C-alpha positions, 0 to 999 in steps of 0.5 A: 550391481555397484554400477547400477546403485551408482546410476540410482544415486546420480539419477537421485542427485540429478532428480533432487538438484531438478526439484530444487532448481524448479523450486528457486525459479518459482521463487524468484517469478513469485518475487518478480511478480510482487517486483511487477506491482504498480507503485500506490501514490498518494493524492491529495484535491486538485486545490492542495497548495502543496505539491509534496508532504514528509512521510511523517505528516501523511502517518500523522494524518492516516493515523487520524492524528493531525486533522489540518493542511497548513492552511488550517483545511480540514482534512478528510481521509480516503481509504480503501478496505482494510481486507484490500490489497492496495491498501496493505501496499499503501501502508507497510510501502508509503506509511511504513506501517502494517495495516493492522498498526495503522487500525489501531491507532483508529481503534485508539483515537476513535475509542477514547474519543479523540477522533474518528475514522477515516471514511472506507470507500469499496475502490479506488476509482470512488477515491479518485471521484470523491478525493476529486470532489472533496476541499482538503481530501486524500487518499491513495490509487495505484500510480496507473490510474492517477488522472487530471482531476487530483494531485499526486504529492510526492513524499519527502 
């Protein structure tokens, strides 16, 4: 009788451990999948004289607070919709702000009459085309989508 109870207890422990190991493996796979995401890069019109930009300036430009490049060229900002996964990744990893914080900054600028929204496009391919053909333009795409028609800016 005691042997049967002992066996049931051991089997129960083994099942519990197996479930925990399985759950840990799933979590590791999810974390690995997130780490395998293609990084986002900031792109600019090919005529831009800059190769690098400070993160603070980048935040000001995408926050619609800074409207001109150092050479006095107007900046045109192109972004994806708020619900686009690439937009969230860009906001969090490059600008280091949450997408809703970026939206609140835009709303403040627009509602106070001091600024406007960036132009929202439907895809990264549209961003590539618009940045390549619009002097002073800036946007973002996945690193593996960059082509020779745009300049990638290094973030300092």
